[in-house]
MMTF fields as JSON, N, C-alpha, C and O atoms, coordinates in Angstrom:
{
  "mmtfVersion": "1.0.0",
  "mmtfProducer": "UNKNOWN",
  "numBonds": 355,
  "numAtoms": 356,
  "numGroups": 89,
  "numChains": 1,
  "numModels": 1,
  "chainsPerModel": [1],
  "groupsPerChain": [89],
  "chainIdList": ["A"],
  "bondAtomList": [4, 2, 8, 6, 12, 10, 16, 14, 20, 18, 24, 22, 28, 26, 32, 30, 36, 34, 40, 38, 44, 42, 48, 46, 52, 50, 56, 54, 60, 58, 64, 62, 68, 66, 72, 70, 76, 74, 80, 78, 84, 82, 88, 86, 92, 90, 96, 94, 100, 98, 104, 102, 108, 106, 112, 110, 116, 114, 120, 118, 124, 122, 128, 126, 132, 130, 136, 134, 140, 138, 144, 142, 148, 146, 152, 150, 156, 154, 160, 158, 164, 162, 168, 166, 172, 170, 176, 174, 180, 178, 184, 182, 188, 186, 192, 190, 196, 194, 200, 198, 204, 202, 208, 206, 212, 210, 216, 214, 220, 218, 224, 222, 228, 226, 232, 230, 236, 234, 240, 238, 244, 242, 248, 246, 252, 250, 256, 254, 260, 258, 264, 262, 268, 266, 272, 270, 276, 274, 280, 278, 284, 282, 288, 286, 292, 290, 296, 294, 300, 298, 304, 302, 308, 306, 312, 310, 316, 314, 320, 318, 324, 322, 328, 326, 332, 330, 336, 334, 340, 338, 344, 342, 348, 346, 352, 350],
  "bondOrderList": [1, 1, 1, 1, 1, 1, 1, 1, 1, 1, 1, 1, 1, 1, 1, 1, 1, 1, 1, 1, 1, 1, 1, 1, 1, 1, 1, 1, 1, 1, 1, 1, 1, 1, 1, 1, 1, 1, 1, 1, 1, 1, 1, 1, 1, 1, 1, 1, 1, 1, 1, 1, 1, 1, 1, 1, 1, 1, 1, 1, 1, 1, 1, 1, 1, 1, 1, 1, 1, 1, 1, 1, 1, 1, 1, 1, 1, 1, 1, 1, 1, 1, 1, 1, 1, 1, 1, 1],
  "groupList": [{"groupName": "MET", "atomNameList": ["N", "CA", "C", "O"], "elementList": ["N", "C", "C", "O"], "formalChargeList": [0, 0, 0, 0], "bondAtomList": [1, 0, 2, 1, 3, 2], "bondOrderList": [1, 1, 2], "singleLetterCode": "M", "chemCompType": "L-PEPTIDE LINKING"}, {"groupName": "THR", "atomNameList": ["N", "CA", "C", "O"], "elementList": ["N", "C", "C", "O"], "formalChargeList": [0, 0, 0, 0], "bondAtomList": [1, 0, 2, 1, 3, 2], "bondOrderList": [1, 1, 2], "singleLetterCode": "T", "chemCompType": "L-PEPTIDE LINKING"}, {"groupName": "ALA", "atomNameList": ["N", "CA", "C", "O"], "elementList": ["N", "C", "C", "O"], "formalChargeList": [0, 0, 0, 0], "bondAtomList": [1, 0, 2, 1, 3, 2], "bondOrderList": [1, 1, 2], "singleLetterCode": "A", "chemCompType": "L-PEPTIDE LINKING"}, {"groupName": "ARG", "atomNameList": ["N", "CA", "C", "O"], "elementList": ["N", "C", "C", "O"], "formalChargeList": [0, 0, 0, 0], "bondAtomList": [1, 0, 2, 1, 3, 2], "bondOrderList": [1, 1, 2], "singleLetterCode": "R", "chemCompType": "L-PEPTIDE LINKING"}, {"groupName": "PHE", "atomNameList": ["N", "CA", "C", "O"], "elementList": ["N", "C", "C", "O"], "formalChargeList": [0, 0, 0, 0], "bondAtomList": [1, 0, 2, 1, 3, 2], "bondOrderList": [1, 1, 2], "singleLetterCode": "F", "chemCompType": "L-PEPTIDE LINKING"}, {"groupName": "SER", "atomNameList": ["N", "CA", "C", "O"], "elementList": ["N", "C", "C", "O"], "formalChargeList": [0, 0, 0, 0], "bondAtomList": [1, 0, 2, 1, 3, 2], "bondOrderList": [1, 1, 2], "singleLetterCode": "S", "chemCompType": "L-PEPTIDE LINKING"}, {"groupName": "GLU", "atomNameList": ["N", "CA", "C", "O"], "elementList": ["N", "C", "C", "O"], "formalChargeList": [0, 0, 0, 0], "bondAtomList": [1, 0, 2, 1, 3, 2], "bondOrderList": [1, 1, 2], "singleLetterCode": "E", "chemCompType": "L-PEPTIDE LINKING"}, {"groupName": "LEU", "atomNameList": ["N", "CA", "C", "O"], "elementList": ["N", "C", "C", "O"], "formalChargeList": [0, 0, 0, 0], "bondAtomList": [1, 0, 2, 1, 3, 2], "bondOrderList": [1, 1, 2], "singleLetterCode": "L", "chemCompType": "L-PEPTIDE LINKING"}, {"groupName": "ILE", "atomNameList": ["N", "CA", "C", "O"], "elementList": ["N", "C", "C", "O"], "formalChargeList": [0, 0, 0, 0], "bondAtomList": [1, 0, 2, 1, 3, 2], "bondOrderList": [1, 1, 2], "singleLetterCode": "I", "chemCompType": "L-PEPTIDE LINKING"}, {"groupName": "GLN", "atomNameList": ["N", "CA", "C", "O"], "elementList": ["N", "C", "C", "O"], "formalChargeList": [0, 0, 0, 0], "bondAtomList": [1, 0, 2, 1, 3, 2], "bondOrderList": [1, 1, 2], "singleLetterCode": "Q", "chemCompType": "L-PEPTIDE LINKING"}, {"groupName": "ASN", "atomNameList": ["N", "CA", "C", "O"], "elementList": ["N", "C", "C", "O"], "formalChargeList": [0, 0, 0, 0], "bondAtomList": [1, 0, 2, 1, 3, 2], "bondOrderList": [1, 1, 2], "singleLetterCode": "N", "chemCompType": "L-PEPTIDE LINKING"}, {"groupName": "PRO", "atomNameList": ["N", "CA", "C", "O"], "elementList": ["N", "C", "C", "O"], "formalChargeList": [0, 0, 0, 0], "bondAtomList": [1, 0, 2, 1, 3, 2], "bondOrderList": [1, 1, 2], "singleLetterCode": "P", "chemCompType": "L-PEPTIDE LINKING"}, {"groupName": "TRP", "atomNameList": ["N", "CA", "C", "O"], "elementList": ["N", "C", "C", "O"], "formalChargeList": [0, 0, 0, 0], "bondAtomList": [1, 0, 2, 1, 3, 2], "bondOrderList": [1, 1, 2], "singleLetterCode": "W", "chemCompType": "L-PEPTIDE LINKING"}, {"groupName": "ASP", "atomNameList": ["N", "CA", "C", "O"], "elementList": ["N", "C", "C", "O"], "formalChargeList": [0, 0, 0, 0], "bondAtomList": [1, 0, 2, 1, 3, 2], "bondOrderList": [1, 1, 2], "singleLetterCode": "D", "chemCompType": "L-PEPTIDE LINKING"}, {"groupName": "VAL", "atomNameList": ["N", "CA", "C", "O"], "elementList": ["N", "C", "C", "O"], "formalChargeList": [0, 0, 0, 0], "bondAtomList": [1, 0, 2, 1, 3, 2], "bondOrderList": [1, 1, 2], "singleLetterCode": "V", "chemCompType": "L-PEPTIDE LINKING"}, {"groupName": "GLY", "atomNameList": ["N", "CA", "C", "O"], "elementList": ["N", "C", "C", "O"], "formalChargeList": [0, 0, 0, 0], "bondAtomList": [1, 0, 2, 1, 3, 2], "bondOrderList": [1, 1, 2], "singleLetterCode": "G", "chemCompType": "PEPTIDE LINKING"}, {"groupName": "LYS", "atomNameList": ["N", "CA", "C", "O"], "elementList": ["N", "C", "C", "O"], "formalChargeList": [0, 0, 0, 0], "bondAtomList": [1, 0, 2, 1, 3, 2], "bondOrderList": [1, 1, 2], "singleLetterCode": "K", "chemCompType": "L-PEPTIDE LINKING"}, {"groupName": "CYS", "atomNameList": ["N", "CA", "C", "O"], "elementList": ["N", "C", "C", "O"], "formalChargeList": [0, 0, 0, 0], "bondAtomList": [1, 0, 2, 1, 3, 2], "bondOrderList": [1, 1, 2], "singleLetterCode": "C", "chemCompType": "L-PEPTIDE LINKING"}],
  "groupTypeList": [0, 1, 2, 3, 4, 5, 6, 7, 8, 9, 8, 0, 6, 10, 6, 4, 8, 11, 6, 12, 3, 13, 8, 3, 13, 1, 7, 8, 4, 13, 13, 14, 6, 6, 4, 2, 5, 9, 14, 10, 3, 9, 15, 7, 16, 4, 2, 17, 6, 8, 7, 1, 13, 12, 5, 15, 1, 14, 7, 3, 9, 7, 9, 2, 0, 6, 7, 6, 10, 7, 5, 5, 14, 4, 15, 1, 4, 11, 6, 7, 8, 16, 9, 8, 3, 9, 5, 6, 16],
  "groupIdList": [1, 2, 3, 4, 5, 6, 7, 8, 9, 10, 11, 12, 13, 14, 15, 16, 17, 18, 19, 20, 21, 22, 23, 24, 25, 26, 27, 28, 29, 30, 31, 32, 33, 34, 35, 36, 37, 38, 39, 40, 41, 42, 43, 44, 45, 46, 47, 48, 49, 50, 51, 52, 53, 54, 55, 56, 57, 58, 59, 60, 61, 62, 63, 64, 65, 66, 67, 68, 69, 70, 71, 72, 73, 74, 75, 76, 77, 78, 79, 80, 81, 82, 83, 84, 85, 86, 87, 88, 89],
  "secStructList": [7, 7, 2, 2, 2, 2, 2, 2, 2, 2, 2, 0, 0, 0, 0, 0, 2, 2, 2, 2, 2, 2, 2, 2, 6, 6, 7, 7, 2, 2, 2, 2, 2, 2, 2, 2, 2, 2, 2, 2, 2, 2, 2, 2, 2, 2, 6, 7, 2, 2, 2, 2, 2, 2, 2, 2, 2, 2, 2, 2, 2, 2, 2, 2, 6, 7, 2, 2, 2, 2, 2, 2, 2, 4, 4, 4, 4, 4, 4, 2, 2, 2, 2, 2, 2, 2, 6, 6, 7],
  "xCoordList": [21.529, 20.284, 19.444, 19.315, 18.929, 18.263, 17.195, 16.907, 16.476, 15.654, 14.141, 13.152, 14.111, 12.804, 12.783, 11.736, 13.735, 13.705, 13.776, 13.338, 14.358, 13.863, 12.477, 11.972, 11.773, 10.393, 9.742, 9.104, 9.941, 9.15, 9.453, 8.629, 10.83, 10.928, 10.134, 9.525, 9.962, 9.16, 7.924, 7.564, 7.034, 5.791, 5.761, 4.936, 6.543, 6.507, 6.397, 5.508, 7.184, 7.459, 6.31, 5.987, 5.685, 4.869, 3.176, 2.323, 3.161, 1.784, 1.438, 0.346, 2.463, 2.193, 2.265, 1.417, 3.65, 3.843, 2.661, 2.166, 2.157, 1.291, -0.056, -0.508, -0.543, -1.737, -1.095, -1.644, 0.241, 0.366, 0.421, 0.237, 0.699, 0.546, -1.036, -1.38, -1.75, -3.337, -3.651, -4.338, -3.187, -3.747, -2.661, -3.164, -1.726, -0.878, -1.313, -1.083, -2.136, -2.647, -4.202, -4.644, -4.659, -6.05, -6.026, -6.944, -5.341, -5.019, -6.633, -7.123, -7.11, -8.73, -8.14, -7.272, -8.867, -8.463, -8.875, -8.168, -9.812, -9.989, -8.866, -7.98, -8.744, -7.657, -6.132, -5.3, -5.763, -4.604, -4.273, -3.305, -5.414, -5.284, -5.336, -4.219, -6.324, -6.117, -4.703, -4.105, -4.185, -2.648, -1.547, -0.62, -1.698, -0.792, -0.897, -0.007, -2.356, -2.476, -1.961, -1.659, -1.75, -1.247, -0.113, 0.503, 0.557, 2.187, 2.568, 3.351, 1.902, 2.046, 2.113, 3.058, 1.222, 0.785, 2.608, 3.326, 2.729, 3.9, 5.229, 6.115, 5.496, 6.279, 6.539, 7.599, 5.37, 5.324, 5.78, 6.637, 5.185, 5.478, 6.57, 6.95, 7.382, 8.7, 9.79, 10.98, 9.335, 9.862, 10.862, 12.034, 10.239, 10.84, 10.323, 9.314, 11.234, 10.89, 10.607, 9.551, 11.747, 10.99, 10.001, 9.544, 9.084, 7.627, 6.895, 6.202, 7.128, 6.489, 6.512, 5.468, 7.336, 7.901, 6.835, 5.877, 7.076, 6.431, 4.773, 4.223, 4.103, 2.911, 2.487, 1.454, 3.287, 2.813, 2.745, 1.679, 3.694, 3.742, 2.538, 2.024, 1.945, 1.121, -0.499, -1.347, -0.52, -1.586, -1.741, -2.865, -0.506, -0.962, -1.142, -1.954, -0.806, -1.038, -2.199, -2.648, -2.892, -4.151, -5.108, -6.125, -4.786, -5.535, -5.643, -6.751, -4.72, -4.494, -4.722, -4.8, -4.836, -5.266, -4.529, -5.08, -3.363, -1.899, -1.851, -1.252, -2.634, -2.802, -1.547, -1.236, -0.474, 0.657, 1.727, 2.559, 1.625, 3.076, 2.451, 3.172, 1.258, 0.706, 1.129, 1.707, 0.78, 1.333, 2.589, 2.909, 3.4, 5.03, 5.568, 6.552, 4.908, 5.552, 4.971, 5.532, 3.829, 3.234, 3.8, 3.978, 4.159, 5.102, 6.639, 7.333, 7.019, 8.199, 8.257, 9.356, 7.122, 6.794, 7.87, 8.348, 8.297, 9.067, 10.771, 11.497, 11.15, 12.294, 12.315, 13.403, 11.238, 11.473, 12.129, 12.924, 11.78, 12.454, 13.671, 14.24, 14.378, 15.558, 16.318, 17.47, 15.627, 16.07, 16.393, 17.385, 15.31, 15.192, 16.245, 17.174, 16.627, 17.945, 19.188, 20.11, 19.254, 20.332, 20.817, 21.964, 19.848, 20.168, 20.059, 19.727, 20.27, 20.234, 21.775, 22.314, 22.374, 23.849, 25.086, 26.201],
  "yCoordList": [-3.934, -3.488, -4.005, -5.203, -3.121, -3.902, -4.7, -4.8, -5.356, -6.493, -5.656, -5.988, -4.814, -3.535, -3.217, -3.429, -2.704, -1.85, -3.117, -2.974, -4.379, -5.269, -5.857, -6.503, -5.727, -5.767, -4.963, -5.391, -3.408, -2.708, -2.574, -2.076, -3.066, -3.155, -4.14, -3.897, -5.255, -6.016, -5.71, -5.931, -5.074, -4.927, -3.811, -4.031, -2.766, -1.669, -2.74, -2.603, -3.437, -4.283, -5.22, -5.417, -5.797, -7.018, -6.635, -7.117, -5.362, -4.883, -3.652, -3.341, -3.007, -1.473, -1.242, -0.868, -1.597, -1.4, -2.147, -1.577, -3.147, -3.731, -2.472, -1.987, -2.077, -1.514, 0.0, 0.632, 0.269, 1.485, 1.789, 2.965, 0.868, 0.46, 0.833, 1.504, 0.092, 0.217, 1.708, 2.178, 2.511, 3.679, 4.84, 5.957, 4.727, 5.489, 5.86, 6.996, 4.864, 5.076, 5.868, 6.447, 5.903, 6.633, 7.642, 8.425, 7.982, 8.873, 9.315, 10.393, 8.604, 8.641, 9.102, 8.522, 10.447, 11.081, 10.254, 10.07, 10.023, 8.767, 8.018, 8.22, 7.051, 5.852, 6.53, 5.819, 7.683, 8.35, 8.553, 8.113, 9.362, 9.806, 8.409, 8.096, 7.404, 6.204, 5.636, 4.963, 5.864, 5.135, 6.076, 5.577, 7.109, 8.012, 7.972, 8.138, 7.679, 7.693, 6.302, 6.131, 5.132, 3.873, 4.29, 4.217, 4.733, 4.81, 5.541, 5.139, 6.724, 7.398, 6.621, 6.914, 5.623, 4.853, 3.909, 3.887, 3.445, 2.571, 3.29, 2.664, 4.579, 5.615, 5.755, 5.788, 5.809, 6.288, 5.188, 5.25, 4.003, 2.893, 2.28, 1.568, 2.511, 2.319, 3.217, 2.941, 4.339, 5.714, 6.061, 6.432, 5.886, 6.07, 7.125, 7.067, 8.647, 9.853, 9.878, 10.381, 9.192, 8.818, 8.781, 9.518, 7.864, 7.709, 8.895, 9.501, 9.22, 10.066, 11.523, 12.037, 11.836, 13.162, 12.742, 13.475, 11.579, 11.506, 11.659, 12.507, 11.003, 10.808, 12.444, 13.104, 12.629, 14.427, 15.321, 15.899, 15.46, 15.959, 15.72, 16.647, 13.94, 13.712, 14.176, 14.395, 14.22, 14.721, 16.026, 16.44, 17.052, 18.437, 18.476, 19.334, 18.051, 18.349, 18.065, 18.834, 16.963, 16.463, 17.58, 17.976, 17.997, 19.376, 20.223, 20.455, 20.642, 22.069, 21.883, 22.84, 20.673, 20.444, 20.387, 20.625, 20.159, 20.56, 18.959, 17.936, 19.174, 17.734, 17.23, 16.039, 18.656, 18.064, 17.673, 16.786, 18.319, 17.853, 16.831, 16.393, 16.377, 15.067, 13.798, 12.852, 13.847, 12.886, 12.952, 11.855, 13.52, 13.522, 13.127, 12.394, 13.622, 12.905, 11.511, 10.588, 11.546, 9.835, 8.788, 7.623, 9.562, 8.541, 8.155, 7.384, 8.686, 8.471, 7.538, 7.073, 7.004, 6.025, 4.987, 4.719, 4.374, 3.34, 3.503, 2.541, 4.603, 5.557, 5.511, 5.696, 5.285, 5.566, 4.134, 4.177, 2.883, 1.868, 1.62, 0.788, 2.42, 2.541, 3.706, 3.546, 4.595, 5.752, 4.813, 4.92, 4.011, 3.309, 2.49, 2.845, 1.508, 0.539, 1.24, 0.828, 2.584, 3.378, 3.658, 3.488, 4.087, 5.022, 3.772, 4.031, 2.549, 1.54, 1.092, 0.572, 1.387, 1.282, 1.504, 1.341],
  "zCoordList": [9.694, 9.711, 10.818, 11.069, 11.409, 12.839, 12.518, 11.326, 13.433, 12.704, 12.932, 12.278, 13.689, 13.504, 12.335, 11.723, 11.744, 10.11, 9.056, 7.915, 9.501, 8.167, 8.459, 7.541, 9.621, 9.849, 8.943, 7.981, 9.332, 8.41, 7.055, 6.287, 6.579, 4.945, 4.501, 3.459, 5.039, 4.9, 4.468, 3.312, 5.539, 5.516, 4.215, 3.329, 4.11, 3.275, 1.656, 0.816, 1.6, 0.271, 0.011, -1.161, 0.955, 1.082, 0.824, 0.078, 1.983, 2.095, 1.46, 0.984, 1.506, 0.791, -0.632, -1.441, -0.758, -2.733, -3.311, -4.284, -2.995, -4.165, -3.947, -4.984, -2.815, -2.495, -3.337, -4.24, -2.664, -4.012, -4.883, -5.199, -5.667, -7.145, -7.811, -8.784, -6.833, -7.288, -7.25, -8.157, -6.238, -5.838, -6.774, -6.884, -7.214, -8.046, -9.101, -9.516, -9.854, -11.341, -11.063, -12.056, -10.383, -9.979, -9.11, -9.356, -8.152, -7.177, -6.809, -7.145, -6.301, -5.684, -4.363, -3.71, -4.028, -2.791, -1.151, -0.161, -1.334, -0.113, -0.148, 0.683, -1.11, -0.946, -0.788, -0.226, -1.185, -1.316, 0.414, 1.035, 0.923, 2.357, 2.982, 3.394, 3.204, 3.929, 3.553, 4.393, 2.413, 2.304, 3.088, 3.727, 2.999, 3.749, 5.238, 6.072, 5.424, 7.224, 7.466, 8.647, 6.596, 7.138, 6.951, 8.014, 6.074, 6.256, 7.459, 8.319, 7.44, 8.756, 10.059, 10.792, 10.498, 11.344, 11.643, 12.642, 10.652, 10.543, 10.717, 11.3, 10.268, 10.475, 12.219, 12.845, 12.61, 14.134, 14.774, 15.656, 14.334, 15.252, 15.215, 16.144, 13.896, 13.704, 14.186, 14.039, 14.787, 14.74, 13.328, 13.399, 12.305, 10.959, 10.394, 9.691, 10.752, 10.112, 8.846, 8.465, 7.751, 6.287, 6.118, 5.244, 6.895, 6.523, 6.765, 5.947, 8.112, 8.898, 7.83, 7.428, 7.621, 6.732, 5.448, 5.201, 4.709, 3.368, 3.549, 2.845, 4.309, 4.477, 5.387, 5.272, 5.964, 6.281, 4.922, 4.71, 4.083, 2.871, 1.923, 1.298, 1.813, 1.13, 1.231, 0.366, 2.74, 3.638, 3.467, 3.183, 3.624, 3.507, 1.805, 1.461, 1.186, -0.174, -0.707, -1.557, -0.341, -0.754, -0.014, -0.585, 1.098, 2.034, 0.873, 0.39, 0.445, -0.424, -1.807, -2.577, -2.178, -3.389, -4.197, -5.272, -4.308, -4.801, -5.747, -5.416, -6.897, -7.624, -8.146, -8.137, -8.832, -9.483, -8.572, -8.76, -7.723, -6.311, -5.435, -4.538, -5.529, -4.863, -5.659, -5.122, -7.059, -8.046, -8.197, -8.653, -8.097, -7.993, -6.515, -6.409, -5.408, -4.311, -4.006, -3.414, -4.489, -4.137, -4.829, -4.475, -6.252, -7.013, -6.543, -7.205, -5.509, -4.783, -4.1, -3.799, -3.666, -2.393, -2.32, -1.217, -3.412, -3.477, -3.272, -3.022, -3.395, -3.031, -1.495, -0.949, -0.749, 0.657, 1.197, 2.136, 0.586, 1.07, 0.925, 1.631, -0.177, -0.725, 0.473, 0.875, 0.814, 1.68, 3.284, 4.005, 3.456, 5.174, 4.849, 5.574, 4.085, 4.028, 4.129, 4.832, 3.255, 3.426, 4.787, 5.201, 5.397, 6.816, 7.753, 8.91, 7.463, 8.577, 8.638, 9.615, 7.427, 7.151, 7.983, 7.487]
}
Protein backbone atom coordinates (compact mmCIF):
# COMPACT_ATOMS: atom_id res chain seq x y z
CA UNK A 1 0.00 0.00 0.00
CA UNK A 2 1.37 3.40 -0.89
CA UNK A 3 2.09 5.93 1.82
CA UNK A 4 -0.54 8.23 0.31
CA UNK A 5 -3.28 5.66 0.69
CA UNK A 6 -2.09 4.82 4.21
CA UNK A 7 -2.45 8.52 5.04
CA UNK A 8 -5.90 8.61 3.44
CA UNK A 9 -7.09 5.56 5.40
CA UNK A 10 -5.83 7.11 8.65
CA UNK A 11 -7.74 10.33 7.91
CA UNK A 12 -10.88 8.35 7.07
CA UNK A 13 -10.71 6.19 10.20
CA UNK A 14 -9.66 8.87 12.69
CA UNK A 15 -11.57 11.91 11.46
CA UNK A 16 -14.36 10.80 9.16
CA UNK A 17 -15.73 7.65 10.82
CA UNK A 18 -16.52 9.38 14.16
CA UNK A 19 -18.25 12.22 12.28
CA UNK A 20 -20.10 9.71 10.07
CA UNK A 21 -21.41 7.90 13.16
CA UNK A 22 -22.87 11.14 14.50
CA UNK A 23 -24.51 12.06 11.19
CA UNK A 24 -25.86 8.65 10.16
CA UNK A 25 -28.40 8.54 12.97
CA UNK A 26 -29.92 11.94 12.24
CA UNK A 27 -29.22 12.41 8.50
CA UNK A 28 -29.62 16.17 8.85
CA UNK A 29 -29.29 17.40 5.26
CA UNK A 30 -26.79 20.18 5.96
CA UNK A 31 -24.57 17.78 7.90
CA UNK A 32 -24.81 15.10 5.22
CA UNK A 33 -24.02 17.63 2.50
CA UNK A 34 -21.00 19.01 4.36
CA UNK A 35 -19.72 15.50 5.14
CA UNK A 36 -20.09 14.36 1.52
CA UNK A 37 -18.32 17.52 0.35
CA UNK A 38 -15.43 16.86 2.74
CA UNK A 39 -15.20 13.27 1.51
CA UNK A 40 -15.19 14.55 -2.06
CA UNK A 41 -12.33 16.96 -1.30
CA UNK A 42 -10.27 14.11 0.17
CA UNK A 43 -11.12 11.95 -2.83
CA UNK A 44 -9.88 14.65 -5.18
CA UNK A 45 -6.80 15.37 -3.07
CA UNK A 46 -5.79 11.70 -3.04
CA UNK A 47 -7.12 10.92 -6.55
CA UNK A 48 -9.38 8.27 -5.03
CA UNK A 49 -12.30 7.51 -7.31
CA UNK A 50 -14.02 5.37 -4.65
CA UNK A 51 -14.52 8.49 -2.52
CA UNK A 52 -15.47 10.87 -5.30
CA UNK A 53 -18.01 8.39 -6.69
CA UNK A 54 -19.58 7.85 -3.26
CA UNK A 55 -19.76 11.54 -2.41
CA UNK A 56 -21.21 12.37 -5.84
CA UNK A 57 -23.94 9.79 -5.34
CA UNK A 58 -24.78 11.11 -1.88
CA UNK A 59 -24.95 14.71 -3.11
CA UNK A 60 -27.16 13.75 -6.08
CA UNK A 61 -29.52 11.85 -3.78
CA UNK A 62 -29.70 14.83 -1.43
CA UNK A 63 -30.63 17.15 -4.29
CA UNK A 64 -33.27 14.72 -5.56
CA UNK A 65 -34.60 14.13 -2.02
CA UNK A 66 -34.17 10.37 -2.41
CA UNK A 67 -34.25 9.71 1.31
CA UNK A 68 -34.41 5.92 1.27
CA UNK A 69 -31.51 5.61 -1.15
CA UNK A 70 -29.60 8.32 0.68
CA UNK A 71 -29.86 6.46 3.96
CA UNK A 72 -28.61 3.19 2.50
CA UNK A 73 -25.77 4.76 0.49
CA UNK A 74 -24.70 6.94 3.43
CA UNK A 75 -24.63 3.79 5.55
CA UNK A 76 -22.03 2.20 3.27
CA UNK A 77 -19.32 4.72 4.16
CA UNK A 78 -17.21 2.33 6.33
CA UNK A 79 -17.12 -0.08 3.38
CA UNK A 80 -15.21 2.53 1.39
CA UNK A 81 -12.19 2.14 3.65
CA UNK A 82 -12.17 -1.61 2.99
CA UNK A 83 -12.45 -0.96 -0.75
CA UNK A 84 -9.54 1.48 -0.63
CA UNK A 85 -7.41 -1.07 1.24
CA UNK A 86 -8.25 -3.80 -1.28
CA UNK A 87 -7.64 -1.57 -4.28
CA UNK A 88 -4.08 -0.97 -3.10
CA UNK A 89 -3.12 -4.64 -2.70
